[in-house]
C-alpha positions as a Python dict, from the first residue, in 0.01 Angstrom:
ca = {
    (1, 'M'): (0, 0, 0),
    (2, 'A'): (-87, -80, 334),
    (3, 'V'): (77, -26, 655),
    (4, 'N'): (122, -194, 997),
    (5, 'R'): (48, 124, 1207),
    (6, 'V'): (132, -142, 1564),
    (7, 'P'): (425, 51, 1749),
    (8, 'V'): (770, -141, 1738),
    (9, 'L'): (822, -247, 2042),
    (10, 'K'): (490, -376, 2086),
    (11, 'R'): (524, -577, 1744),
    (12, 'C'): (892, -708, 1883),
    (13, 'R'): (728, -847, 2225),
    (14, 'S'): (445, -1049, 2026),
    (15, 'L'): (719, -1193, 1818),
    (16, 'G'): (923, -1271, 2077),
    (17, 'L'): (1219, -1047, 1876),
    (18, 'E'): (1501, -837, 2011),
    (19, 'P'): (1435, -475, 1917),
    (20, 'A'): (1821, -508, 1819),
    (21, 'V'): (1735, -712, 1522),
    (22, 'L'): (1579, -445, 1329),
    (23, 'G'): (1864, -183, 1410),
    (24, 'I'): (1693, -70, 1731),
    (25, 'D'): (1833, 35, 2065),
    (26, 'K'): (1580, 39, 2293),
    (27, 'K'): (1373, -226, 2504),
    (28, 'S'): (1051, -218, 2635),
    (29, 'N'): (1037, -245, 3027),
    (30, 'R'): (698, -429, 2950),
    (31, 'Q'): (655, -759, 2984),
    (32, 'L'): (423, -1002, 2740),
    (33, 'K'): (198, -1198, 2934),
    (34, 'R'): (144, -1549, 2751),
    (35, 'S'): (-90, -1781, 2753),
    (36, 'S'): (-4, -2125, 2870),
    (37, 'R'): (-210, -2306, 2609),
    (38, 'K'): (65, -2473, 2361),
    (39, 'V'): (93, -2305, 2044),
    (40, 'S'): (-31, -2549, 1726),
    (41, 'E'): (198, -2672, 1453),
    (42, 'Y'): (-1, -2381, 1234),
    (43, 'G'): (59, -2114, 1492),
    (44, 'Q'): (463, -2195, 1488),
    (45, 'Q'): (505, -2203, 1130),
    (46, 'L'): (276, -1853, 1106),
    (47, 'R'): (459, -1712, 1364),
    (48, 'E'): (783, -1761, 1176),
    (49, 'K'): (628, -1596, 879),
    (50, 'Q'): (507, -1297, 1050),
    (51, 'K'): (894, -1271, 1249),
    (52, 'A'): (1089, -1275, 864),
    (53, 'K'): (770, -1008, 722),
    (54, 'F'): (832, -809, 975),
    (55, 'I'): (1230, -802, 1028),
    (56, 'Y'): (1265, -752, 640),
    (57, 'G'): (925, -531, 607),
    (58, 'V'): (744, -708, 367),
    (59, 'L'): (419, -743, 295),
    (60, 'E'): (201, -1070, 216),
    (61, 'K'): (160, -1081, -140),
    (62, 'P'): (555, -984, -198),
    (63, 'F'): (657, -1262, 49),
    (64, 'R'): (464, -1498, -124),
    (65, 'N'): (624, -1386, -440),
    (66, 'Y'): (962, -1457, -268),
    (67, 'Y'): (912, -1779, -186),
    (68, 'K'): (731, -1858, -487),
    (69, 'R'): (1108, -1782, -679),
    (70, 'A'): (1281, -1972, -401),
    (71, 'D'): (1109, -2300, -458),
    (72, 'R'): (1194, -2297, -822),
    (73, 'M'): (1554, -2207, -775),
    (74, 'K'): (1813, -2495, -678),
    (75, 'G'): (1882, -2551, -348),
    (76, 'M'): (1719, -2542, -58),
    (77, 'T'): (1404, -2333, -24),
    (78, 'G'): (1436, -2178, 283),
    (79, 'E'): (1782, -2059, 230),
    (80, 'N'): (1728, -1936, -103),
    (81, 'L'): (1449, -1734, 51),
    (82, 'M'): (1667, -1592, 314),
    (83, 'S'): (1950, -1497, 94),
    (84, 'M'): (1662, -1317, -120),
    (85, 'L'): (1561, -1108, 159),
    (86, 'E'): (1934, -1024, 248),
    (87, 'L'): (1966, -866, -84),
    (88, 'R'): (1697, -655, -109),
    (89, 'L'): (1863, -299, -182),
    (90, 'D'): (1711, -164, 134),
    (91, 'N'): (1832, -416, 375),
    (92, 'V'): (2175, -400, 189),
    (93, 'I'): (2190, -42, 281),
    (94, 'F'): (2111, -140, 636),
    (95, 'R'): (2374, -388, 674),
    (96, 'L'): (2666, -149, 537),
    (97, 'G'): (2558, 44, 814),
    (98, 'F'): (2418, 365, 615),
    (99, 'A'): (2089, 369, 777),
    (100, 'R'): (1983, 256, 1140),
    (101, 'T'): (1702, 38, 1050),
    (102, 'R'): (1556, -105, 740),
    (103, 'R'): (1284, 118, 731),
    (104, 'E'): (1548, 413, 719),
    (105, 'A'): (1704, 213, 479),
    (106, 'R'): (1380, 197, 309),
    (107, 'Q'): (1372, 606, 293),
    (108, 'I'): (1711, 679, 150),
    (109, 'V'): (1653, 450, -111),
    (110, 'D'): (1300, 606, -191),
    (111, 'H'): (1413, 924, -187),
    (112, 'R'): (1694, 882, -489),
    (113, 'H'): (1998, 873, -256),
    (114, 'V'): (2149, 532, -394),
    (115, 'L'): (2348, 449, -681),
    (116, 'V'): (2382, 33, -798),
    (117, 'N'): (2695, 30, -1012),
    (118, 'G'): (2705, 418, -1080),
    (119, 'S'): (2328, 431, -1130),
    (120, 'L'): (2026, 563, -966),
    (121, 'V'): (1766, 313, -829),
    (122, 'N'): (1487, 384, -584),
    (123, 'I'): (1307, 92, -584),
    (124, 'P'): (1404, -57, -194),
    (125, 'S'): (1321, -411, -325),
    (126, 'Y'): (1567, -439, -588),
    (127, 'Q'): (1782, -741, -594),
    (128, 'V'): (2134, -691, -588),
    (129, 'K'): (2383, -946, -717),
    (130, 'P'): (2764, -1074, -628),
    (131, 'G'): (2983, -795, -782),
    (132, 'D'): (2750, -490, -749),
    (133, 'K'): (2845, -204, -630),
    (134, 'V'): (2636, 13, -400),
    (135, 'E'): (2666, 384, -274),
    (136, 'I'): (2535, 654, -172),
    (137, 'K'): (2517, 964, -436),
    (138, 'E'): (2861, 1184, -365),
    (139, 'N'): (2629, 1523, -327),
    (140, 'K'): (2429, 1344, -33),
    (141, 'R'): (2744, 1195, 183),
    (142, 'S'): (2799, 1524, 332),
    (143, 'S'): (2452, 1583, 452),
    (144, 'A'): (2341, 1615, 820),
    (145, 'R'): (2167, 1286, 768),
    (146, 'Y'): (2475, 1068, 736),
    (147, 'K'): (2767, 1293, 907),
    (148, 'G'): (2488, 1421, 1201),
    (149, 'N'): (2601, 1813, 1106),
    (150, 'G'): (2449, 2150, 985),
    (151, 'E'): (2084, 2170, 1063),
    (152, 'D'): (2091, 1821, 1239),
    (153, 'K'): (2270, 1994, 1551),
    (154, 'G'): (2201, 1788, 1869),
    (155, 'H'): (2189, 1471, 1670),
    (156, 'E'): (2427, 1221, 1574),
    (157, 'G'): (2405, 1129, 1198),
    (158, 'I'): (2358, 828, 1118),
    (159, 'L'): (2786, 701, 1018),
    (160, 'A'): (2848, 747, 1408),
    (161, 'A'): (2511, 571, 1549),
    (162, 'T'): (2603, 282, 1322),
    (163, 'A'): (2945, 279, 1372),
    (164, 'G'): (2966, -25, 1606),
    (165, 'R'): (2758, -291, 1409),
    (166, 'I'): (2944, -554, 1220),
    (167, 'V'): (2906, -559, 860),
    (168, 'P'): (2876, -947, 749),
    (169, 'E'): (3106, -1102, 519),
    (170, 'W'): (2910, -1146, 245),
    (171, 'L'): (3019, -764, 197),
    (172, 'D'): (3279, -551, 132),
    (173, 'V'): (3187, -187, 313),
    (174, 'D'): (3399, 154, 229),
    (175, 'V'): (3271, 365, 502),
    (176, 'E'): (3498, 672, 398),
    (177, 'N'): (3334, 674, 66),
    (178, 'M'): (3030, 528, 162),
    (179, 'S'): (3019, 224, -76),
    (180, 'G'): (3024, -82, -66),
    (181, 'V'): (3063, -419, -274),
    (182, 'V'): (2827, -738, -235),
    (183, 'K'): (3118, -983, -259),
    (184, 'E'): (2878, -1288, -267),
    (185, 'V'): (2548, -1455, -219),
    (186, 'P'): (2512, -1517, 190),
    (187, 'K'): (2461, -1847, 283),
    (188, 'R'): (2222, -1868, 610),
    (189, 'D'): (2490, -1937, 839),
    (190, 'M'): (2573, -1580, 710),
    (191, 'I'): (2266, -1399, 815),
    (192, 'D'): (2188, -1307, 1176),
    (193, 'V'): (1855, -1352, 1179),
    (194, 'P'): (1627, -1522, 1438),
    (195, 'V'): (1408, -1722, 1226),
    (196, 'N'): (1284, -2062, 1136),
    (197, 'E'): (1284, -2063, 767),
    (198, 'M'): (1172, -2423, 760),
    (199, 'L'): (840, -2400, 930),
    (200, 'I'): (754, -2089, 693),
    (201, 'V'): (861, -2350, 398),
    (202, 'E'): (641, -2582, 547),
    (203, 'L'): (357, -2347, 596),
    (204, 'Y'): (358, -2290, 223),
    (205, 'S'): (401, -2613, 88),
    (206, 'K'): (47, -2688, 225),
}
């Protein structure tokens, strides 16, 4: 599987993204020197697609498949696309505060720590639905990774690191039991991601 090895902060600078969008509490002191040349319409559209792919950690082929599915659904294609990206299991784990970043959330899912409606799911792209209960397995909840104790001395756990993060209104979280419920499909105004999805639709519509 292809892996983008460009440093995260450098990629954020090139796309004009704040690292906080990715859950990263860092800022680069380096300034990106931009050309004064005007960006073409195609360049703007491509940039928005690259931002969405980078934020959610999705490669080109699956991203295109998301677009095709969104286009077949009722409603606005761009809004459908953003809703599907938000309903990825790794993103839900991130949004619930059980991971510092979406990349870490993907590892948590890969490592078989997550149950959906009581069943183990280790597919980060799994699409959760309204009414689904997502939780960290009971025998993993006390681990150093989440609590910041034991062998992880000197490092705060995930729950402590994400304590101040606002959980979006389309999710209901139970921090003590490390579980959450998807209340509804997120509408676009519930998704705080700085992406102009209409430009992505224009790009793929050509």
